[in-house]
N, C-alpha and C positions, 0 to 999 in steps of 0.2 A: 587506345590507352585503357589501362585498368582503372577501375574505380577505387578510391581510397576507402578503406574499411572504417566504419564509423565507431566511435567510442561510446555512443549512446545506446543504451539497452532499454527495453520495455519492462517495467516492473509492475507488480500488483501490490496495493496497500490495503490492508484489512483492519477493520475496527477491533481494537484490543478488548473493549468491554463486551461487545456483542459475541465475539468468539468464545469468551469465558462463560457467558450465560446463555449460550445458544439453545440448549435444551430446556431451560427453566421458563423464561418468559418472553424472550425476544422472538419476533416474527421472522427474522432473517439476519444476514450479516452484510454490513456495508463494505463495499469494495470499490477502490478507485484504480484506474490505470494511469500511469505516468511514465516519463522517461528520466533516466539519470545517466550521468557521465561516469563510467566505471573506473576511469583513471583518477579523477579528482575526488570521488566519494566511494572508496572500495568497501566501506562498512555498510551495514544495513541501514536503510533510511527510516526515520520516524518523524511523521508530520502530524500536526493538529488539524483535523478536517471535520466537517459536519457529518454526523451520522443520522440518517432519516429514521432509523429504527429506535435509537436512543433519544432522538430529538434534542441533541446538544452536540457541541464540539468535543470530540474525544481524540485520543492518540490513535493513529493508524500506523501499523508496522508493516515493513516489507515482508512479503512471503518468499520463502525459498522455492526454487523450481526443481 
């Protein structure tokens, strides 16, 4: 029997504030890996997550592949 193809895909979330100020003062860019269902959420994902470089909770946006 064939396996059913999954609707879940692996995405990368990147800190919005660190990516804007990467060359100025930040020591790095915070990234998270997570999964999303591409049928129920076709738009790009934006979540509020903790950034260890900014030392606060910031918006993390989905990167395009």
